[in-house]
C-alpha positions in Angstrom: -0.8 -21.7 28.0 0.0 -20.9 31.6 0.4 -17.1 31.0 -2.1 -14.8 29.2 -0.4 -12.4 26.8 -1.4 -8.8 26.3 -0.4 -8.1 22.5 -2.0 -5.5 20.2 -2.0 -6.2 16.6 -0.2 -3.0 15.1 0.3 0.0 17.7 2.1 2.9 16.2 5.8 3.1 17.4 6.0 6.8 18.5 8.8 8.2 20.6 9.4 11.5 22.4 11.2 12.8 19.3 8.0 12.6 17.3 6.1 14.4 20.1 8.5 17.1 20.3 8.3 17.8 16.4 4.7 17.8 16.3 4.6 20.2 19.2 6.9 22.4 17.4 4.7 22.3 14.3 1.8 23.3 16.4 3.7 26.2 17.9 5.0 27.3 14.6 1.8 28.9 13.7 1.6 26.8 10.4 -0.4 23.7 10.8 -1.8 22.8 7.2 0.1 22.2 4.3 3.3 24.1 4.5 7.1 23.8 4.8 7.1 20.6 6.8 5.1 18.8 4.1 7.5 20.2 1.4 10.4 19.0 3.2 8.9 15.5 3.8 8.2 15.4 0.1 11.8 16.1 -0.7 13.3 13.5 1.8 10.8 10.8 0.6 11.9 11.5 -3.0 15.5 11.3 -2.0 14.9 8.1 0.0 13.3 6.3 -2.8 15.5 7.7 -5.5 13.0 9.7 -7.6 12.8 13.3 -8.6 9.5 14.1 -6.9 6.9 12.9 -4.5 3.6 14.3 -3.4 2.2 13.9 0.0 -1.5 13.6 0.3 -4.1 12.6 3.2 -4.2 9.0 2.3 -2.9 6.2 0.0 -6.5 6.1 -1.6 -6.2 9.7 -2.5 -2.8 9.2 -3.9 -3.9 6.3 -6.2 -7.1 8.1 -7.2 -5.2 11.2 -8.1 -2.8 9.2 -10.2 -5.6 7.7 -12.2 -7.0 11.1 -12.7 -3.5 12.6 -13.9 -3.5 9.8 -16.4 -6.9 10.8 -17.6 -8.6 7.5 -16.8 -12.3 7.4 -16.5 -15.5 6.2 -18.1 -15.1 3.7 -20.9 -11.6 2.6 -19.5 -10.6 -0.5 -17.9 -8.3 -0.9 -14.7 -7.2 -4.4 -13.7 -6.9 -5.0 -9.9 -6.1 -8.2 -8.0 -9.2 -9.9 -6.3 -7.1 -10.5 -3.3 -6.5 -7.1 -1.8 -8.1 -4.4 0.3 -11.0 -2.3 -1.1 -9.0 0.8 -1.5 -7.1 -0.8 -4.4 -10.4 -1.2 -6.3 -12.6 1.6 -5.0 -10.5 4.4 -6.7 -11.3 2.8 -10.1 -15.0 3.1 -9.4 -14.4 6.7 -8.0 -13.0 7.9 -11.4 -15.8 6.1 -13.3 -13.6 3.5 -14.9 -14.6 -0.1 -15.2 -13.0 -2.4 -12.7 -11.5 -5.8 -13.8 -10.5 -8.4 -11.1 -8.0 -10.9 -11.6 -7.5 -14.1 -9.3 -4.4 -14.8 -7.5 -2.0 -17.7 -8.4 -2.5 -21.1 -6.8 0.7 -21.0 -4.9 0.9 -17.2 -4.3 -1.0 -14.2 -3.0 0.2 -12.3 -6.3 -2.0 -12.0 -9.3 -1.9 -15.0 -11.6 0.2 -13.2 -14.3 -1.3 -15.5 -17.1 -4.6 -14.4 -16.3 -3.6 -10.7 -16.0 -2.3 -11.0 -19.6 -5.6 -12.5 -20.8 -7.6 -9.6 -19.0 -5.9 -6.8 -21.1 -8.2 -5.6 -23.9 -8.2 -2.5 -26.0 -9.9 -0.6 -23.2 -7.4 -1.4 -20.5 -5.6 1.8 -19.5 -3.9 0.6 -16.1 -3.0 -2.2 -13.9 -2.9 -1.7 -10.1 -0.6 -4.6 -8.7 -0.5 -4.9 -4.9 2.7 -5.4 -2.9 1.0 -7.4 -0.3 2.5 -7.4 3.2 5.3 -5.3 1.8 6.5 -7.8 -0.6 7.2 -6.4 -3.9 5.1 -8.0 -6.7 6.9 -9.4 -9.8 7.4 -6.1 -11.5 9.5 -7.7 -14.4 6.5 -9.9 -15.3 4.0 -7.2 -15.3 6.3 -5.0 -17.5 6.8 -7.8 -19.9 3.1 -8.3 -20.1 2.2 -4.7 -20.7 5.0 -4.3 -23.3 3.9 -7.5 -25.1 0.3 -6.1 -25.3 1.1 -2.6 -26.3 -0.4 -3.1 -29.8 -3.8 -3.2 -28.1 -3.2 0.1 -26.4 -4.7 3.4 -27.5 -3.6 6.5 -25.7 -6.1 9.1 -24.6 -3.9 12.0 -23.6 -0.3 13.1 -23.9 0.8 11.4 -20.6 -0.6 8.0 -21.8 1.0 8.7 -25.1 4.4 9.3 -23.5 4.1 6.0 -21.6 3.0 4.1 -24.7 1.4 1.1 -23.0 -1.1 0.2 -20.3 0.2 2.2 -17.1 1.3 0.5 -14.0 -0.1 2.1 -11.0 1.1 0.0 -8.1 -0.7 -0.1 -4.8 2.4 0.0 -2.6 0.5 0.9 0.7 2.4 -1.6 2.5 5.8 -1.5 0.9 7.5 1.6 1.8 11.3 0.9 2.0 10.9 -2.5 0.1 13.2 -3.2 -2.8 13.0 -5.1 -6.0 16.1 -6.2 -7.7 18.1 -3.5 -5.8 15.7 -0.6 -6.6 13.3 1.0 -4.1 9.7 0.3 -4.5 8.4 3.7 -5.8 11.1 4.1 -8.3 9.9 1.1 -10.4 6.1 1.4 -11.5 4.7 4.4 -13.5 3.0 5.5 -10.4 3.3 4.1 -6.7 1.1 5.1 -3.9 2.1 4.6 -0.2 0.2 4.7 3.1 1.1 6.3 6.2 -2.0 5.2 8.1 -1.5 4.6 11.7 -1.0 0.9 11.4 1.6 1.0 8.8 5.5 0.8 9.4 6.0 4.6 9.0 3.0 6.6 10.2 1.6 10.2 9.9 -1.6 9.0 11.5 -3.4 9.5 8.3 -1.7 10.2 5.2 0.2 8.9 2.0 2.4 9.7 -0.7 2.7 9.1 -4.5 5.9 8.9 -6.5 6.4 8.2 -10.3 8.9 6.8 -12.7 7.9 8.1 -16.1 9.6 8.2 -19.5 12.4 10.8 -20.4 10.8 13.8 -21.6 7.8 13.9 -19.3 8.0 17.1 -17.2 8.2 16.0 -13.6 7.6 19.5 -12.3 4.4 19.6 -14.4 3.2 16.2 -13.0 3.9 17.6 -9.5 1.9 20.7 -10.2 -1.0 18.7 -11.5 -1.1 16.7 -8.5 -1.1 19.9 -6.4 -4.0 21.3 -8.3 -6.2 18.1 -8.2 -5.7 17.7 -4.5 -6.3 21.5 -3.6 -9.6 22.3 -5.3 -7.7 23.2 -8.5 -6.3 26.3 -6.9 -3.5 28.0 -8.7 -1.7 28.9 -5.4 -1.4 26.8 -2.2 -2.3 28.3 1.2 1.3 29.0 2.0 1.8 31.1 -1.2 -1.3 33.0 -0.6 -0.2 34.2 2.7 2.8 36.0 1.4 2.2 39.8 1.6 0.2 41.1 -1.4 -0.2 37.7 -2.9 -3.7 36.8 -2.0 -5.2 36.6 -5.5 -5.6 33.0 -7.0 -7.5 31.2 -9.7 -9.3 28.0 -9.8 -8.2 25.9 -12.8 -10.7 23.0 -12.4 -13.6 22.0 -9.9 -11.3 19.5 -8.3 -10.7 17.6 -4.9 -9.4 18.4 -1.5 -7.0 15.8 -0.1 -3.8 17.5 1.0 -1.5 16.6 3.9 -0.9 18.8 6.9 2.3 20.1 8.4 1.2 18.4 11.7 1.2 15.0 9.9 4.5 15.8 8.1 6.1 16.6 11.4 5.4 13.1 12.5 6.5 11.6 9.3 9.8 13.5 9.3 11.0 11.9 12.6 9.4 8.5 11.5 11.5 8.7 8.3 14.8 9.5 10.2 14.1 6.4 12.4 13.0 4.1 9.6 16.1 2.3 8.5 16.3 0.9 12.1 12.7 0.1 12.1 13.1 -2.0 9.1 15.9 -3.8 10.3 14.1 -4.7 13.5 11.1 -6.0 11.5 13.4 -8.2 9.6 14.7 -9.4 12.9 11.1 -10.1 14.1 10.0 -11.9 10.7 13.1 -14.2 11.0 12.3 -15.2 14.6 8.7 -16.0 13.5 9.9 -18.1 10.6 12.5 -19.9 12.8 9.5 -21.0 15.1 6.9 -21.8 12.6 8.3 -23.0 9.3 9.4 -26.3 10.6 5.9 -26.9 11.8 4.4 -26.6 8.5 3.0 -23.1 8.7 3.5 -21.3 5.3 4.3 -17.6 5.9 4.6 -15.0 3.1 8.3 -15.0 2.1 9.7 -11.6 2.8 13.2 -11.8 1.9 14.4 -13.6 -1.2 17.2 -12.7 -3.5 15.5 -10.3 -5.8 12.9 -9.0 -3.4 13.5 -7.4 0.0 10.3 -6.6 1.8 9.4 -3.7 4.1 8.2 -6.5 6.5 4.8 -5.0 7.1 2.4 -7.9 7.8 3.2 -11.5 9.0 0.8 -13.2 6.6 0.8 -17.0 6.9 -1.4 -19.9 5.8 -2.1 -23.0 7.9 -2.5 -25.8 5.5 -5.4 -28.1 5.7 -7.6 -25.9 8.1 -11.3 -25.0 7.0 -12.7 -21.5 7.2 -14.5 -22.4 10.5 -11.2 -23.7 12.0 -9.4 -20.5 11.0 -12.0 -18.4 12.7 -11.9 -20.5 15.9 -8.1 -20.0 16.0 -8.5 -16.3 15.8 -11.0 -16.3 18.6 -8.9 -18.6 20.7 -5.8 -16.5 20.1 -7.8 -13.4 21.4 -8.8 -15.3 24.5 -4.9 -15.9 25.1 -4.3 -12.2 24.8 -3.0 -12.0 21.2 -4.7 -9.8 18.5 -4.5 -11.6 15.2 -6.1 -10.5 11.9 -7.1 -11.5 8.2 -5.5 -10.1 5.2 -7.8 -10.1 3.2 -11.2 -10.9 2.7 -11.3 -11.2 -1.2 -13.2 -8.5 -3.0 -15.9 -10.6 -4.6 -16.9 -11.6 -1.0 -17.8 -8.2 -0.1 -21.3 -6.7 -0.7 -20.2 -3.6 -2.7 -18.3 -5.9 -5.2 -21.0 -8.4 -5.4 -23.4 -5.7 -6.3 -20.9 -4.9 -9.1 -21.3 -8.5 -10.5 -18.2 -10.2 -9.1 -18.8 -13.8 -8.1 -16.1 -15.5 -5.9 -16.7 -18.8 -7.8 -14.5 -17.1 -10.6 -11.8 -16.6 -8.1 -11.1 -20.0 -6.6 -7.5 -19.3 -5.7 -8.4 -16.1 -3.8 -11.1 -17.9 -1.9 -8.8 -20.8 -0.9 -6.0 -18.5 0.3 -8.3 -16.4 2.4 -9.9 -19.5 4.0 -6.7 -20.5 5.8 -4.8 -17.2 6.2 -4.0 -15.7 9.6 -1.8 -12.6 10.1 0.1 -12.5 13.4 1.2 -9.4 15.1 4.2 -7.7 13.6 5.4 -4.2 14.9 8.4 -2.6 16.3 7.2 -2.6 19.9 7.3 -6.4 20.1 10.1 -8.0 22.1 11.8 -11.2 21.1 10.1 -12.9 24.1 6.6 -11.9 23.0 7.3 -13.2 19.5 8.4 -16.5 21.0 5.3 -16.6 23.1 2.9 -15.6 20.2 4.5 -18.4 18.0 4.1 -20.9 20.9 0.4 -19.8 21.6 -0.3 -20.1 17.8 0.9 -23.6 17.6 -0.8 -24.5 20.7 -4.0 -23.1 19.4 -3.8 -24.9 16.1 -3.3 -28.2 17.9 -6.4 -27.5 20.0 -8.7 -26.6 17.0 -7.3 -28.6 14.0 
């Protein structure tokens, strides 16, 4: 190419409005968990269409606390896709449960649902599907499987008994704002954990939230309070309640964890949430522009918008058929030389040292390995212009021609 680009992979889209709101939070005298976090939780619940949400310091904390609310621990099994980021699996290890990995399908980044069904045993307490790139997984297929397998399920606490089957604890880190069959992701699975990390569509710099969709009769307020206790040392009053005059005294109900969100983060999130519908609309425009340039050339992008699934448009994941791992890496390197930052989503868990040491072997996950070897993720964020997308697509095709 004649012109060198300068395209970052996923910078945050921050306006003056976010800066003003964060400054107002700093000036307010209340910067830890307080009124802005509570308002952010209310607005998220309204946006998704659930009764409650809890904001914490990461999606990872949200997913772990959901497992703890369910009482999952040693002796239990949790099923996770092999093709995902470590956070989906590490939380299973954090609670002391046994991690079970399932390969993806031969023609999809989603779990092979037949293999998922086969993996469920009498020890399975949860499945953690992943909405990769913002595209909802096949929730209907997963619910059908856990209902069909419910005779194997033996509940270990009252919440598990109320659910009456293996729990679906979705890793929705990428999928805030996505929809499945007309329902927002976050209002479908039993528990859903979103990320607001700096590279996500909606950011609070670091942070996340958890929502739930539990059977009638489950006390949502009690679930909310359990998350509050688990995420703030088991303390019977939060910091805001303790500051009220004469209200210092508190109790510790369990020796638990510390992973709350601050009002500074929530201030950023409140403005991001207000802007979010337009940000989603723009992401869809960018994806359609990429698709228009690349589909005809044989590139296989993740399908973001089909009848029953409307993505949040988080990642432009695509496969380049026929290339080797070495060619894939050379394309990434050459794109960097042309000024375009690209990425890979993801290196399958059995290729990583931590999971090898747990006994996982990539040979048992051939589809994950094959998908990984020719996957490249192109920049996708709301600071991109149409002209930049066109130039990235042109550079991509040019580079593939040089390498393949």
